[in-house]
KOLMI-628243 format. One record per atom (N, C-alpha, C): residue in three letters; x, y, z. Coordinates in steps of 0.1 Angstrom, whole numbers, padded with zeros to 4 digits, always signed. Layout:
<drenros>
ALAXYZ/...
</drenros>
This chain:
<drenros>
MET-0351+1393-1553/MET-0363+1394-1561/MET-0370+1380-1563/ILE-0383+1380-1562/ILE-0391+1368-1563/ILE-0391+1364-1578/ASP-0387+1352-1582/ASP-0386+1348-1596/ASP-0401+1346-1601/PHE-0401+1346-1614/PHE-0415+1345-1621/PHE-0422+1333-1617/LEU-0416+1321-1616/LEU-0422+1309-1613/LEU-0429+1309-1599/THR-0421+1315-1590/THR-0426+1315-1576/THR-0438+1324-1575/GLN-0438+1336-1582/GLN-0449+1345-1583/GLN-0461+1339-1589/ALA-0459+1331-1600/ALA-0470+1324-1607/ALA-0477+1314-1598/MET-0469+1307-1590/MET-0475+1297-1581/MET-0483+1304-1570/ARG-0478+1316-1565/ARG-0485+1323-1555/ARG-0499+1328-1561/VAL-0499+1333-1573/VAL-0511+1338-1579/VAL-0521+1326-1581/ARG-0516+1315-1585/ARG-0524+1303-1587/ARG-0530+1299-1574/ASN-0522+1298-1563/ASN-0528+1295-1550/ASN-0538+1304-1545/ARG-0536+1317-1547/ARG-0546+1327-1543/ARG-0559+1325-1550/TYR-0558+1323-1563/TYR-0570+1320-1571/TYR-0578+1308-1566/LEU-0570+1297-1564/LEU-0577+1285-1559/LEU-0582+1287-1545/ASN-0575+1294-1536/ASN-0581+1296-1523/ASN-0593+1304-1524/LEU-0594+1314-1532/LEU-0606+1322-1534/LEU-0617+1314-1539/LEU-0614+1305-1550/LEU-0624+1297-1556/LEU-0630+1288-1545/GLU-0622+1281-1537/GLU-0627+1273-1527/GLU-0637+1280-1518/ARG-0633+1292-1513/ARG-0642+1299-1503/ARG-0654+1304-1510/ALA-0654+1307-1523/ALA-0666+1312-1530/ALA-0675+1299-1531/LEU-0670+1288-1535/LEU-0679+1277-1538/LEU-0686+1271-1526/VAL-0680+1272-1514/VAL-0687+1267-1502/VAL-0694+1278-1494/GLY-0693+1291-1499/GLY-0701+1302-1493/GLY-0695+1309-1481/SER-0683+1304-1477/SER-0677+1311-1466/SER-0672+1325-1469/LEU-0670+1328-1482/LEU-0665+1341-1486/LEU-0675+1351-1483/TYR-0688+1349-1484/TYR-0698+1358-1482/TYR-0708+1354-1471/ARG-0704+1345-1462/ARG-0711+1341-1451/ARG-0725+1337-1455/ASP-0726+1328-1464/ASP-0739+1323-1469/ASP-0747+1316-1458/GLY-0760+1319-1458/GLY-0769+1312-1449/GLY-0772+1298-1452/SER-0781+1292-1445/SER-0785+1278-1446/SER-0799+1277-1451/ASN-0802+1266-1459/ASN-0815+1262-1463/ASN-0818+1248-1457/ASP-0813+1246-1445/ASP-0814+1233-1439/ASP-0828+1228-1436/PRO-0831+1216-1438/PRO-0845+1211-1434/PRO-0848+1213-1419/SER-0837+1214-1411/SER-0840+1216-1397/SER-0845+1230-1393/GLY-0844+1239-1403/GLY-0849+1253-1400/GLY-0837+1262-1398/GLN-0825+1258-1397/GLN-0814+1266-1395/GLN-0812+1276-1407/SER-0811+1288-1405/SER-0809+1298-1416/SER-0797+1307-1415/ALA-0792+1309-1403/ALA-0780+1317-1401/ALA-0767+1310-1406/HIS-0757+1318-1410/HIS-0744+1312-1414/HIS-0737+1307-1402/ASP-0733+1294-1402/ASP-0726+1288-1391/ASP-0712+1284-1396/PRO-0702+1291-1393/PRO-0689+1288-1399/PRO-0684+1274-1396/ASN-0687+1268-1384/ASN-0683+1255-1381/ASN-0690+1244-1389/ALA-0703+1246-1391/ALA-0711+1237-1399/ALA-0706+1238-1413/ARG-0703+1250-1418/ARG-0699+1251-1432/ARG-0685+1246-1434/GLU-0677+1246-1424/GLU-0663+1240-1426/GLU-0664+1225-1428/LEU-0674+1219-1421/LEU-0675+1204-1421/LEU-0686+1199-1430/GLY-0693+1208-1438/GLY-0703+1204-1447/GLY-0716+1198-1439/ARG-0719+1204-1428/ARG-0730+1199-1420/ARG-0743+1207-1421/ASP-0743+1216-1431/ASP-0756+1223-1434/ASP-0759+1223-1449/TRP-0770+1228-1453/TRP-0774+1229-1467/TRP-0774+1243-1471/PRO-0764+1247-1479/PRO-0763+1261-1482/PRO-0774+1267-1489/ALA-0777+1280-1486/ALA-0788+1287-1493/ALA-0784+1291-1507/LEU-0772+1296-1509/LEU-0768+1301-1522/LEU-0755+1294-1527/ALA-0747+1290-1519/ALA-0733+1285-1523/ALA-0735+1273-1532/HIS-0725+1270-1540/HIS-0726+1261-1551/HIS-0721+1247-1546/SER-0718+1245-1534/SER-0714+1232-1529/SER-0718+1230-1515/MET-0723+1218-1511/MET-0726+1216-1497/MET-0716+1206-1490/ILE-0704+1204-1496/ILE-0695+1194-1491/ILE-0686+1201-1480/GLY-0687+1214-1478/GLY-0679+1221-1468/GLY-0665+1223-1471/ALA-0659+1232-1464/ALA-0645+1236-1467/ALA-0635+1225-1466/THR-0636+1216-1456/THR-0626+1206-1454/THR-0626+1196-1465/ARG-0638+1191-1470/ARG-0638+1182-1481/ARG-0634+1189-1494/MET-0637+1202-1495/MET-0633+1209-1507/MET-0618+1210-1508/ARG-0612+1213-1496/ARG-0597+1214-1496/ARG-0591+1200-1499/ASN-0597+1190-1494/ASN-0591+1176-1497/ASN-0592+1173-1511/LEU-0603+1177-1518/LEU-0605+1174-1532/LEU-0594+1182-1540/ARG-0591+1194-1536/ARG-0581+1202-1543/ARG-0567+1195-1541/GLN-0564+1191-1529/GLN-0551+1184-1526/GLN-0550+1172-1535/LEU-0560+1163-1536/LEU-0559+1151-1544/LEU-0558+1155-1559/CYS-0565+1165-1564/CYS-0565+1169-1578/CYS-0550+1174-1581/GLU-0545+1182-1572/GLU-0532+1187-1574/GLU-0521+1176-1574/THR-0523+1166-1565/THR-0514+1154-1565/THR-0514+1147-1578/ILE-0526+1145-1584/ILE-0528+1139-1597/ILE-0519+1146-1607/LEU-0521+1159-1608/LEU-0514+1167-1618/LEU-0499+1167-1616/LEU-0494+1168-1603/LEU-0480+1169-1600/LEU-0473+1155-1602/ASP-0481+1145-1600/ASP-0475+1131-1602/ASP-0477+1126-1616/GLY-0484+1133-1624/GLY-0486+1129-1638/GLY-0494+1117-1640/ILE-0504+1115-1631/ILE-0514+1104-1632/ILE-0524+1107-1643/PRO-0525+1099-1653/PRO-0534+1103-1664/PRO-0549+1099-1661/GLY-0557+1106-1668/GLY-0572+1103-1667/GLY-0580+1116-1664/ASP-0593+1115-1668/ASP-0602+1126-1666/ASP-0607+1126-1651/MET-0615+1136-1647/MET-0620+1137-1634/MET-0635+1137-1634/MET-0641+1131-1623/MET-0655+1128-1624/MET-0662+1129-1610/GLU-0674+1134-1610/GLU-0682+1133-1598/GLU-0696+1127-1602/THR-0701+1117-1594/THR-0714+1111-1595/THR-0723+1116-1585/GLY-0732+1125-1588/GLY-0740+1132-1579/GLY-0734+1146-1576/VAL-0739+1156-1583/VAL-0731+1169-1583/VAL-0738+1181-1577/TRP-0752+1179-1573/TRP-0759+1190-1568/TRP-0758+1203-1576/ARG-0753+1214-1570/ARG-0751+1226-1578/ARG-0738+1227-1586/GLY-0730+1216-1585/GLY-0718+1216-1593/GLY-0705+1220-1587/GLY-0705+1224-1574/GLY-0694+1231-1569/GLY-0681+1223-1569/ALA-0681+1210-1566/ALA-0669+1202-1566/ALA-0663+1201-1580/CYS-0672+1200-1589/CYS-0667+1198-1603/CYS-0662+1212-1609/ILE-0668+1223-1604/ILE-0663+1236-1607/ILE-0649+1237-1602/LEU-0647+1233-1590/LEU-0633+1233-1585/LEU-0623+1225-1593/MET-0627+1213-1597/MET-0618+1204-1605/MET-0615+1212-1618/LYS-0625+1218-1624/LYS-0622+1225-1637/LYS-0613+1237-1634/GLY-0615+1244-1623/GLY-0607+1255-1620/GLY-0592+1251-1618/ILE-0590+1240-1611/ILE-0577+1235-1609/ILE-0570+1231-1622/LEU-0577+1225-1631/LEU-0572+1221-1644/LEU-0567+1234-1651/ASP-0576+1244-1652/ASP-0573+1257-1658/ASP-0561+1264-1652/ALA-0561+1264-1639/ALA-0550+1271-1631/ALA-0536+1264-1634/PHE-0536+1251-1636/PHE-0524+1244-1639/PHE-0521+1243-1654/GLY-0529+1249-1662/GLY-0527+1249-1676/GLY-0529+1236-1683/ASP-0537+1227-1677/ASP-0541+1214-1683/ASP-0552+1216-1693/THR-0549+1213-1705/THR-0560+1215-1715/THR-0565+1202-1721/ASP-0561+1191-1716/ASP-0564+1178-1721/ASP-0575+1171-1713/ARG-0574+1171-1700/ARG-0584+1164-1692/ARG-0598+1170-1693/ARG-0608+1161-1691/ARG-0622+1166-1690/ARG-0627+1163-1676/VAL-0638+1171-1673/VAL-0645+1169-1661/VAL-0659+1164-1664/PHE-0663+1153-1658/PHE-0676+1146-1661/PHE-0685+1148-1649/LEU-0698+1152-1652/LEU-0707+1154-1641/LEU-0719+1145-1644/ALA-0721+1135-1635/ALA-0732+1125-1637/ALA-0742+1128-1626/ASP-0754+1130-1631/ASP-0765+1134-1622/ASP-0779+1132-1629/SER-0789+1130-1621/SER-0803+1130-1628/SER-0807+1144-1630/PHE-0802+1153-1623/PHE-0805+1167-1623/PHE-0820+1169-1619/LYS-0825+1160-1612/LYS-0839+1161-1606/LYS-0840+1154-1593/GLY-0829+1153-1585/GLY-0829+1147-1572/GLY-0826+1133-1572/LEU-0827+1127-1560/LEU-0824+1112-1559/LEU-0835+1104-1562/PRO-0832+1092-1567/PRO-0843+1082-1570/PRO-0850+1077-1557/PRO-0862+1072-1558/PRO-0868+1065-1546/PRO-0860+1052-1544/PRO-0858+1048-1531/PRO-0850+1037-1528/PRO-0857+1024-1534/ASP-0849+1016-1540/ASP-0853+1003-1546/ASP-0850+0992-1535/THR-0858+0991-1525/THR-0855+0982-1514/THR-0856+0967-1517/GLU-0863+0964-1528/GLU-0864+0950-1532/GLU-0850+0945-1537/ASN-0843+0954-1545/ASN-0830+0949-1550/ASN-0819+0954-1541/TYR-0821+0965-1534/TYR-0811+0971-1525/TYR-0816+0973-1511/PRO-0818+0963-1504/PRO-0824+0964-1490/PRO-0817+0974-1481/ALA-0804+0976-1483/ALA-0797+0985-1474/ALA-0802+0999-1475/ASP-0809+1003-1486/ASP-0815+1016-1488/ASP-0828+1018-1481/ALA-0833+1008-1474/ALA-0845+1010-1466/ALA-0843+1021-1456/GLY-0853+1030-1455/GLY-0852+1041-1445/GLY-0843+1053-1451/HIS-0839+1052-1463/HIS-0830+1063-1469/HIS-0838+1069-1481/ASP-0849+1076-1479/ASP-0857+1081-1489/ASP-0855+1097-1489/PHE-0848+1102-1500/PHE-0845+1116-1500/PHE-0853+1123-1511/THR-0863+1116-1516/THR-0871+1122-1527/THR-0879+1134-1522/GLY-0882+1136-1509/GLY-0890+1147-1505/GLY-0883+1160-1503/PHE-0870+1160-1505/PHE-0861+1172-1502/PHE-0860+1179-1516/ARG-0868+1190-1518/ARG-0867+1197-1530/ARG-0854+1204-1532/GLN-0847+1207-1521/GLN-0833+1213-1522/GLN-0823+1205-1530/LEU-0826+1192-1531/LEU-0816+1183-1538/LEU-0818+1183-1553/ALA-0829+1188-1558/ALA-0832+1188-1572/ALA-0827+1200-1579/VAL-0816+1200-1586/VAL-0810+1211-1592/VAL-0809+1208-1607/SER-0814+1216-1616/SER-0814+1213-1630/SER-0801+1214-1636/ARG-0799+1208-1648/ARG-0787+1209-1655/ARG-0784+1223-1660/GLU-0795+1230-1663/GLU-0793+1244-1668/GLU-0787+1253-1656/GLU-0792+1250-1644/GLU-0787+1258-1633/GLU-0772+1255-1631/VAL-0768+1242-1632/VAL-0754+1238-1630/VAL-0745+1245-1641/GLU-0750+1244-1653/GLU-0742+1250-1664/GLU-0741+1265-1662/GLU-0751+1272-1657/GLU-0750+1286-1654/GLU-0740+1289-1643/ASN-0739+1280-1633/ASN-0729+1281-1622/ASN-0715+1280-1628/PHE-0713+1272-1637/PHE-0700+1271-1643/PHE-0696+1284-1651/ARG-0707+1289-1658/ARG-0704+1302-1665/ARG-0701+1313-1656/ARG-0706+1314-1644/ARG-0703+1325-1635/ARG-0689+1325-1631/TYR-0682+1314-1632/TYR-0668+1313-1629/TYR-0659+1313-1641/GLY-0666+1314-1652/GLY-0658+1314-1665/GLY-0652+1301-1668/LEU-0659+1290-1664/LEU-0652+1276-1665/LEU-0660+1267-1673/LEU-0671+1271-1680/LEU-0679+1262-1689/LEU-0673+1262-1703/ASP-0669+1250-1707/ASP-0664+1248-1721/ASP-0666+1234-1725/ASP-0661+1230-1737/ASP-0664+1217-1742/ASP-0657+1205-1734/ARG-0649+1209-1724/ARG-0642+1198-1716/ARG-0650+1196-1703/VAL-0662+1202-1702/VAL-0671+1199-1691/VAL-0682+1191-1697/ILE-0683+1178-1693/ILE-0692+1168-1699/ILE-0704+1165-1690/PHE-0716+1167-1694/PHE-0727+1163-1685/PHE-0733+1150-1690/LEU-0735+1141-1680/LEU-0741+1128-1682/LEU-0755+1128-1674/GLU-0765+1131-1681/GLU-0778+1134-1675/GLU-0787+1121-1675/GLY-0792+1118-1663/GLY-0800+1106-1661/GLY-0797+1098-1649/TRP-0804+1087-1647/TRP-0801+1078-1636/TRP-0787+1070-1639/PHE-0780+1068-1629/PHE-0767+1062-1630/PHE-0767+1049-1638/LYS-0778+1041-1635/LYS-0778+1028-1642/LYS-0780+1029-1657/ASP-0784+1040-1661/ASP-0786+1043-1676/ASP-0774+1050-1682/THR-0767+1058-1675/THR-0757+1067-1681/THR-0743+1062-1679/LEU-0740+1056-1668/LEU-0726+1053-1664/LEU-0720+1041-1672/PRO-0728+1030-1675/PRO-0721+1019-1682/PRO-0717+1023-1696/GLN-0723+1033-1702/GLN-0719+1037-1715/GLN-0712+1050-1716/ALA-0708+1055-1704/ALA-0701+1068-1704/ALA-0688+1068-1713/PRO-0686+1078-1720/PRO-0675+1079-1730/PRO-0662+1082-1723/ILE-0658+1073-1713/ILE-0646+1076-1705/ILE-0636+1064-1707/ASP-0624+1067-1710/ASP-0614+1056-1710/ASP-0607+1055-1697/ARG-0602+1066-1691/ARG-0595+1066-1679/ARG-0599+1077-1670/LEU-0599+1075-1657/LEU-0602+1085-1646/LEU-0590+1085-1637/SER-0587+1098-1633/SER-0577+1099-1622/SER-0584+1103-1609/ILE-0596+1109-1610/ILE-0603+1112-1598/ILE-0618+1107-1600/LEU-0623+1099-1591/LEU-0636+1095-1591/LEU-0643+1099-1577/ARG-0651+1109-1577/ARG-0658+1113-1565/ARG-0672+1109-1565/LEU-0676+1101-1555/LEU-0689+1095-1554/LEU-0697+1102-1543/ASP-0709+1107-1548/ASP-0718+1115-1539/ASP-0732+1111-1542/GLY-0735+1099-1541/GLY-0748+1094-1545/GLY-0757+1090-1533/ASP-0752+1091-1521/ASP-0759+1088-1508/ASP-0763+1074-1506/LEU-0770+1068-1516/LEU-0776+1055-1515/LEU-0766+1043-1518/TYR-0770+1031-1513/TYR-0763+1019-1517/TYR-0763+1017-1532/GLU-0776+1018-1537/GLU-0777+1016-1551/GLU-0769+1025-1560/SER-0769+1038-1557/SER-0762+1048-1565/SER-0747+1046-1564/THR-0742+1043-1552/THR-0728+1041-1549/THR-0723+1028-1557/MET-0731+1017-1555/MET-0726+1005-1562/MET-0727+1006-1577/GLN-0737+1013-1582/GLN-0738+1014-1597/GLN-0726+1022-1602/ALA-0722+1032-1595/ALA-0711+1040-1599/ALA-0698+1032-1599/LEU-0696+1025-1588/LEU-0684+1017-1587/LEU-0683+1006-1597/ASP-0694+0999-1599/ASP-0695+0988-1609/ASP-0691+0993-1623/ALA-0696+1005-1627/ALA-0694+1010-1640/ALA-0680+1017-1642/LEU-0675+1022-1631/LEU-0664+1032-1633/LEU-0651+1028-1626/TYR-0651+1019-1616/TYR-0639+1017-1608/TYR-0627+1012-1617/ARG-0631+1003-1625/ARG-0620+0997-1634/ARG-0614+1007-1643/LYS-0619+1019-1645/LYS-0613+1029-1653/LYS-0604+1038-1645/VAL-0604+1037-1632/VAL-0595+1046-1624/VAL-0581+1041-1626/THR-0572+1050-1630/THR-0558+1047-1633/THR-0551+1044-1620/PRO-0542+1034-1620/PRO-0533+1032-1608/PRO-0527+1045-1604/GLY-0528+1049-1591/GLY-0523+1061-1586/GLY-0534+1072-1585/GLY-0546+1069-1591/GLY-0557+1077-1590/GLY-0565+1076-1577/PHE-0575+1084-1575/PHE-0582+1085-1562/PHE-0597+1082-1563/VAL-0602+1075-1553/VAL-0616+1074-1552/VAL-0620+1082-1539/ILE-0630+1091-1540/ILE-0634+1099-1528/ILE-0649+1095-1526/VAL-0652+1092-1514/VAL-0666+1088-1510/VAL-0672+1099-1501/ASP-0681+1107-1506/ASP-0686+1118-1498/ASP-0695+1114-1487/ASP-0703+1103-1489/ASP-0713+1100-1479/ASP-0711+1087-1471/TYR-0698+1085-1467/TYR-0694+1073-1461/TYR-0701+1071-1447/GLN-0705+1082-1440/GLN-0712+1081-1428/GLN-0727+1078-1429/ILE-0732+1077-1442/ILE-0745+1072-1444/ILE-0744+1057-1444/THR-0751+1050-1436/THR-0749+1035-1435/THR-0750+1027-1448/ALA-0760+1031-1456/ALA-0762+1024-1469/ALA-0750+1026-1478/CYS-0745+1038-1479/CYS-0733+1041-1487/CYS-0721+1034-1482/ALA-0719+1034-1469/ALA-0707+1026-1463/ALA-0708+1011-1466/GLU-0720+1005-1466/GLU-0722+0991-1468/GLU-0718+0988-1483/ALA-0722+0997-1492/ALA-0718+0995-1506/ALA-0703+0995-1508/ILE-0696+1005-1501/ILE-0682+1006-1502/ILE-0675+0993-1497/GLU-0679+0989-1485/GLU-0673+0978-1479/GLU-0676+0965-1487/HIS-0688+0963-1492/HIS-0691+0951-1500/HIS-0683+0951-1513/PHE-0681+0963-1520/PHE-0673+0963-1532/PHE-0659+0961-1530/ARG-0653+0967-1519/ARG-0639+0965-1516/ARG-0636+0950-1512/LYS-0645+0944-1505/LYS-0643+0930-1501/LYS-0644+0921-1514/LYS-0654+0924-1522/LYS-0655+0916-1534/LYS-0643+0916-1543/TYR-0637+0927-1544/TYR-0625+0929-1553/TYR-0612+0929-1546/GLY-0612+0926-1533/GLY-0599+0925-1526/GLY-0592+0938-1525/ILE-0599+0949-1524/ILE-0592+0962-1523/ILE-0588+0964-1508/THR-0575+0966-1506/THR-0570+0967-1493/THR-0564+0981-1490/ALA-0564+0989-1500/ALA-0559+1003-1497/ALA-0567+1010-1486/PRO-0560+1016-1476/PRO-0566+1021-1465/PRO-0576+1032-1468/LEU-0587+1032-1461/LEU-0597+1043-1462/LEU-0592+1055-1453/ILE-0590+1066-1459/ILE-0584+1077-1452/ILE-0596+1087-1448/PRO-0599+1089-1436/PRO-0610+1099-1432/PRO-0606+1113-1435/ILE-0616+1121-1438/ILE-0614+1135-1442/ILE-0619+1144-1431/ASP-0632+1143-1427/ASP-0638+1152-1418/ASP-0648+1146-1409/GLY-0647+1133-1407/GLY-0657+1126-1399/GLY-0669+1122-1407/TRP-0669+1125-1420/TRP-0681+1121-1428/TRP-0676+1114-1441/ALA-0666+1120-1448/ALA-0661+1114-1461/ALA-0648+1107-1459/VAL-0645+1098-1469/VAL-0632+1091-1469/VAL-0627+1091-1483/TRP-0614+1087-1485/TRP-0608+1085-1498/TRP-0598+1073-1497/TRP-0596+1067-1509/TRP-0584+1058-1510/TRP-0577+1060-1523/ARG-0565+1056-1524/ARG-0557+1057-1536/ARG-0556+1043-1542/VAL-0559+1042-1555/VAL-0560+1030-1563/VAL-0546+1025-1565/GLY-0543+1012-1562/GLY-0530+1007-1563/GLY-0527+1001-1576/
</drenros>
């Protein structure tokens, strides 16, 4: 007979498997709202996060979503203290997964922080951040998702409560004063050099040893430059681990 603990673990895994598939839209073969005009569901593109979902609550794809889950579960199983956070949340899918994992593991202490303008990306400030030249995303209406819509997405999964904290505004204004003492997961999804560097400058020192930094947009040259400059400046030598040919992560030593 299967013991109670084993059965509970199986149920938890089934819930999180289902949550992953729902968030990326593979559960219901969600179509695309891609600027290229692609509209049909492409399972390969959705696996790797290479399209813009029409309805799904995350565009990071199944591989990156699975990686996020693995790192969050590692934090919980290893007992690494700290809240979880994403900077640049779109429709909130990655943070919904974080909150779902915390609930599934019975963690009632950690918080999930969502930092976003909730009105799209800022225009590139090429005078102060020349690496962002040519990376203007302000014309993509698909990237502007309101806070109210993200809150409603959390409600749909039964995961909105007072441990879900919204930091609304530009990173330069919200992150330096964010009410965070420690982070175990810091997921960066700001696309630009400016956004990436502002998040690292404000938050990296709060990542607990043993915690993880995940960089969603490492294949965007401006983002990669910010990561390399920051790591060099502070002598960070932990290896960058590739996820899906687009994103990377490292563990804080």
